[in-house]
C-alpha positions in Angstrom: -145.2 196.2 134.7 -142.2 196.3 137.5 -138.9 197.5 136.2 -137.3 195.2 139.2 -137.7 192.4 136.5 -135.2 193.8 133.5 -135.7 192.4 130.1 -133.8 193.6 127.2 -135.8 193.2 123.5 -137.4 195.2 121.5 -141.3 194.9 122.1 -144.7 195.1 120.4 -147.9 195.4 121.7 -150.7 192.6 121.2 -153.3 193.1 118.5 -156.0 192.0 121.2 -156.9 194.4 123.7 -157.3 191.1 126.1 -154.4 189.5 125.7 -153.2 187.4 128.6 -150.3 188.2 131.1 -147.2 185.9 129.9 -144.4 184.8 132.0 -143.9 188.5 133.7 -144.8 191.0 131.0 -148.0 191.5 129.1 -148.6 190.8 125.7 -150.0 194.1 125.5 -146.5 195.3 124.6 -145.0 197.4 121.9 -141.2 196.7 122.3 -139.7 194.3 125.0 -136.8 196.3 125.4 -133.5 197.0 123.2 -130.2 197.1 124.9 -127.7 198.6 122.5 -123.9 198.2 122.6 -123.2 202.0 122.5 -119.2 201.3 121.6 -120.7 200.6 118.3 -123.9 202.8 118.6 -121.9 206.1 118.9 -120.8 205.6 115.7 -123.2 203.2 113.5 -126.4 202.7 115.4 -129.8 204.9 115.9 -131.0 203.5 118.6 -130.5 203.0 122.3 -132.9 200.9 124.1 -133.3 199.3 127.3 -136.6 197.8 128.2 -139.4 199.1 126.0 -142.9 198.7 126.7 -145.9 200.1 124.6 -149.4 200.0 126.3 -152.8 199.2 125.1 -155.7 199.6 126.9 -159.0 197.9 126.6 -161.2 201.0 127.3 -159.9 202.9 124.1 -160.9 202.5 120.2 -157.2 202.3 119.7 -157.1 198.7 121.7 -156.6 196.8 118.6 -154.0 199.1 117.0 -150.4 197.6 116.3 -148.3 200.8 116.1 -144.6 200.3 114.9 -141.2 202.3 115.0 -138.7 203.2 112.3 -134.7 203.4 112.9 -132.9 205.5 110.5 -128.8 205.9 109.8 -127.9 202.9 111.6 -128.0 199.4 113.0 -129.9 198.2 115.5 -128.3 195.9 118.7 -130.5 194.7 121.3 -129.4 192.8 124.5 -126.7 193.2 127.0 -126.3 195.5 129.9 -124.9 198.5 131.6 -121.0 198.5 132.4 -120.2 199.0 136.3 -117.1 201.7 135.8 -115.5 199.6 133.0 -116.8 196.1 133.8 -119.3 194.3 131.8 -120.7 191.6 134.2 -122.0 188.6 131.4 -122.7 186.3 134.4 -126.1 184.5 134.9 -126.6 185.9 138.1 -126.3 189.3 136.5 -128.8 191.7 134.8 -127.1 190.7 131.4 -130.0 190.3 128.8 -129.8 187.3 126.4 -131.6 183.8 126.4 -130.0 182.4 129.5 -130.8 185.6 131.9 -133.2 184.0 134.4 -135.1 186.5 136.9 -136.2 185.1 140.1 -139.6 183.6 139.6 -139.1 183.3 135.8 -138.1 180.9 133.2 -135.2 181.2 130.8 -136.7 182.6 127.5 -135.3 182.8 124.0 -136.9 186.4 123.3 -134.6 188.1 126.2 -132.3 190.2 124.7 -134.5 190.1 121.3 -136.8 191.9 119.0 -140.0 191.9 119.4 -142.4 194.3 117.4 -145.0 194.6 114.1 -143.6 194.1 110.8 -145.0 192.0 107.4 -143.6 189.9 104.8 -144.7 188.0 101.8 -145.3 184.5 101.1 -141.6 184.6 99.9 -140.3 186.2 103.1 -139.7 189.9 101.7 -140.1 192.6 103.5 -143.7 194.1 103.3 -143.2 197.0 105.8 -143.7 197.8 109.2 -141.0 198.3 112.0 -137.5 197.9 110.7 -133.9 199.2 110.6 -132.7 200.8 107.5 -129.4 198.7 107.8 -128.5 195.9 110.2 -130.4 194.4 113.4 -128.3 192.6 115.8 -129.8 190.8 118.7 -128.7 188.4 121.2 -132.0 187.1 121.9 -134.3 185.8 118.9 -136.0 188.5 116.2 -139.4 187.2 116.5 -141.8 187.2 113.5 -145.0 185.6 112.4 -146.0 183.9 108.7 -147.2 185.9 105.9 -150.8 187.0 106.4 -150.8 186.0 109.8 -153.3 188.7 111.6 -150.3 189.3 114.6 -148.0 190.8 112.1 -145.4 190.1 114.9 -141.4 191.0 113.1 -138.8 193.7 112.5 -137.0 193.2 109.1 -133.3 194.7 108.5 -131.9 196.3 105.2 -134.9 198.6 105.0 -132.3 201.0 102.4 -133.0 198.5 99.9 -136.2 197.5 100.5 -137.2 201.0 100.1 -135.8 200.9 96.5 -138.8 198.4 95.5 -136.0 195.5 95.0 -137.7 192.5 96.8 -135.8 192.0 99.7 -135.1 189.1 102.7 -136.6 190.0 105.9 -133.7 189.4 107.7 -131.2 190.1 104.9 -128.9 192.0 107.4 -130.3 190.2 110.3 -127.4 188.6 112.8 -127.7 186.1 112.9 -130.0 185.1 110.2 -129.4 181.4 110.3 -132.0 179.0 111.5 -135.0 181.6 110.9 -138.6 180.4 110.4 -141.8 182.1 110.1 -141.9 182.8 113.9 -138.2 183.5 114.1 -136.7 186.0 111.8 -133.2 185.9 113.3 -131.3 186.5 116.5 -129.3 185.1 118.8 -125.9 187.0 117.5 -123.9 186.1 120.5 -124.1 182.0 120.2 -123.8 180.3 123.4 -120.6 182.4 124.9 -121.8 185.9 125.6 -119.8 188.5 124.4 -119.8 191.7 126.7 -122.3 194.0 124.7 -122.2 196.7 127.5 -123.7 200.5 127.4 -121.0 202.6 129.1 -121.3 204.5 132.5 -122.3 207.5 131.1 -122.5 209.3 134.5 -119.5 208.5 135.8 -118.3 211.0 133.3 -119.6 213.4 136.0 -116.7 216.0 136.2 -114.9 216.7 139.6 -115.3 219.5 140.8 -119.1 219.5 139.9 -120.1 221.5 137.2 -122.4 224.6 138.0 -126.2 224.4 138.2 -128.7 224.7 136.0 -132.2 226.1 136.4 -133.6 225.1 133.2 -132.6 225.1 129.8 -133.5 227.6 127.2 -132.2 229.1 123.8 -130.0 231.1 125.0 -128.1 228.9 127.7 -124.6 229.0 126.8 -121.8 225.9 125.9 -121.0 224.1 129.2 -121.3 221.5 131.2 -124.0 221.4 133.9 -125.5 219.9 136.9 -129.0 219.5 138.5 -130.7 217.3 140.6 -134.5 216.1 141.6 -135.4 214.8 145.1 -137.0 211.3 145.5 -140.8 211.3 144.2 -140.4 214.7 142.1 -138.8 215.6 138.7 -136.5 218.2 137.2 -137.7 220.2 134.9 -135.5 220.7 132.0 -137.2 223.5 129.8 -140.4 225.5 130.6 -140.3 226.3 126.6 -139.3 225.1 123.4 -135.4 225.0 122.9 -133.3 225.8 119.6 -129.6 225.3 120.0 -127.8 228.0 118.3 -125.0 226.5 115.9 -121.7 226.1 118.0 -123.7 225.4 121.3 -122.5 222.3 123.3 -124.3 221.5 126.3 -123.7 218.6 128.3 -126.3 218.2 131.6 -126.1 215.6 134.5 -129.2 214.9 136.5 -129.2 213.5 139.8 -132.7 212.3 139.5 -135.7 212.2 137.3 -136.1 214.9 134.5 -139.3 215.8 132.6 -139.1 217.4 128.8 -141.6 219.4 128.1 -141.1 220.9 124.6 -139.2 220.5 121.6 -135.4 220.6 121.5 -134.1 221.1 118.2 -130.7 221.8 116.4 -129.8 225.2 114.6 -128.1 223.6 111.9 -125.5 225.8 109.9 -122.0 224.6 108.9 -120.3 221.2 109.7 -117.6 222.8 111.7 -120.2 224.3 114.3 -123.1 221.7 114.7 -124.7 221.9 118.1 -124.4 219.1 120.6 -126.6 218.7 123.6 -126.3 215.4 125.9 -128.6 214.7 128.8 -127.8 212.0 131.6 -130.1 211.2 134.2 -129.2 209.1 137.0 -133.1 208.3 137.2 -135.8 208.4 134.8 -136.6 210.8 132.1 -140.4 211.9 131.0 -141.3 213.2 127.8 -144.3 215.3 127.9 -147.1 214.3 125.2 -147.0 217.4 123.3 -143.0 217.0 122.0 -142.8 215.9 118.6 -138.8 216.5 118.4 -136.0 215.9 120.2 -132.3 216.3 119.0 -129.0 214.8 120.7 -128.7 212.1 123.1 -130.7 211.4 126.0 -129.3 208.9 128.5 -131.4 207.4 131.7 -129.0 205.2 134.0 -130.7 202.9 136.9 -129.7 205.1 140.1 -129.1 201.4 141.5 -129.4 198.0 140.5 -132.7 198.1 138.2 -134.0 201.1 139.6 -134.3 204.2 137.5 -133.2 203.9 134.5 -136.4 204.3 132.4 -137.2 206.7 129.0 -140.9 207.4 128.9 -141.9 208.7 125.4 -145.3 210.3 126.3 -145.9 211.0 130.2 -147.4 213.8 132.2 -145.0 215.6 134.8 -145.0 213.3 137.7 -143.2 210.1 138.4 -146.1 207.7 138.5 -145.7 204.6 136.2 -148.4 204.0 133.5 -149.6 200.6 133.7 -151.0 198.9 130.8 -152.5 202.2 129.1 -152.0 204.6 126.6 -152.8 208.2 127.7 -155.3 209.3 125.7 -152.6 212.2 124.5 -150.2 210.0 122.8 -151.6 210.4 119.6 -148.7 212.9 118.4 -145.7 211.3 116.4 -142.3 211.8 118.3 -139.0 212.3 116.1 -135.9 211.6 118.0 -132.4 212.7 115.9 -129.9 211.1 117.7 -129.9 208.3 120.6 -132.3 207.2 123.4 -130.1 205.3 125.7 -131.6 203.4 128.8 -132.3 200.3 130.8 -136.0 200.9 129.5 -138.0 202.9 127.0 -141.4 203.0 127.0 -142.5 203.9 123.7 -146.4 205.2 124.2 -146.6 206.8 121.0 -149.7 205.2 119.3 -150.0 206.7 115.9 -151.1 204.5 112.9 -150.9 201.0 112.4 -148.9 198.3 110.5 -151.7 197.6 108.3 -150.8 200.5 106.8 -147.0 200.4 106.4 -145.3 199.7 103.1 -141.8 199.5 102.0 -141.8 203.1 100.8 -141.7 204.3 104.1 -138.1 202.8 104.6 -136.6 205.6 102.4 -134.6 208.0 104.3 -137.0 210.9 103.2 -139.3 210.0 105.5 -137.4 211.2 108.3 -137.9 215.1 106.7 -141.4 214.2 105.4 -142.4 213.0 108.9 -140.8 216.0 110.7 -142.3 218.6 108.5 -145.9 216.8 108.3 -146.4 214.5 111.0 -149.9 214.5 110.1 -149.5 212.9 107.2 -147.2 210.2 108.5 -148.3 206.3 110.0 -145.0 205.7 111.8 -145.4 206.2 115.7 -141.8 206.5 116.6 -138.9 207.4 114.3 -135.2 207.0 115.9 -132.6 208.9 113.4 -128.8 209.1 113.6 -127.9 211.5 111.7 -124.3 213.2 110.5 -125.0 215.5 112.8 -124.5 213.0 115.7 -120.9 212.4 114.6 -119.5 215.9 112.5 -118.0 218.6 115.0 -116.5 216.4 117.4 -117.3 213.9 120.1 -120.3 214.6 123.0 -118.2 213.6 126.3 -114.5 213.3 125.3 -112.4 216.7 124.4 -112.4 217.9 120.6 -109.1 217.6 118.6 -106.5 220.4 119.3 -106.7 223.0 116.9 -105.4 222.6 113.9 -106.1 218.8 113.9 -109.9 218.4 112.7 -111.4 215.1 112.2 -111.7 214.3 108.3 -113.3 210.9 108.7 -114.8 208.6 111.0 -115.0 204.6 110.3 -116.7 202.0 112.0 -115.9 198.6 111.7 -118.0 195.1 112.3 -117.2 193.7 115.3 -114.2 191.1 116.1 -114.7 187.9 117.6 
């Protein structure tokens, strides 16, 4: 799938290995992209995704699997685009992802800017397990679903925190909008008919002047600071050659002009609330994550280099710049837990652990994050995106911290106002 046809929805893979192409992208995809409004996401959202694909291979025994993902710690917002400087262009001629978007050669589609994944409901319209948000789900396109008992198991539900208690919970209790839902549409079209400028900030524009020092590679002894790196065309910058454990109080931001390869885990050493580590990677290019990586803490941002080129995060990829087309790499069976955010034009979710058939709402309990992190082999979830308190305590990632003597006592996130 070429990234020159940007779409922004959350996608699911097809249950059939012989699925046919549909208006420019394959039914063999898990997530059809989610672009989050990071003005809200920095405080309340766990996930920031651009165009997302999870590919199935007709040559693998796993070709009929329907892997799913979970979001904890915040809301999910899909649709929109990136700011250009401080401007959010919502014109139909731009890349802004919502149902009226129409790339050259394709028709408009209500799923653009929506959420498409695997989940289950019962005959009463209540959640039974699968892809979900612990809290709300905001979608500019539709949140696609399927009827109870349908073998396709298409769906994405909100209010997982309540479903986890065993209380019967409507599949779209906290999905916006949730009016006009049906068996095949579980909500969405939050913007209505007038685009509301839901764009991600231009993080690479925060690159300091003068340029920060170059960093050969990240390791556990890297000192706090802002760093830079670059990768030539068709190459990657290897971020780390060994597992990284960031010491308490360490605050690191790395700007990379080019593609980045992450070969090992990057985790925080958590100690006290006033010395939480902070790690942010901002790449003007793609980010590739090795199949052996099982945990990443921090903020990972991939922005397009120009137009729609670059800006992809691949959660399972070798150390090269080749595109993985319609196939699961055979080594992508490890679960991935991200404690933080993935912010990108497109996130290709290639982990294939588990199947929605075995999913249940008991997995919506926040304790699932710790259980899957400590014993990933016992978990049925392919990808977990968790937005923990460590993301907001201890000061911001990019802006200067408050002056000494003026600590932040609390953070409040309010609903959007129209």
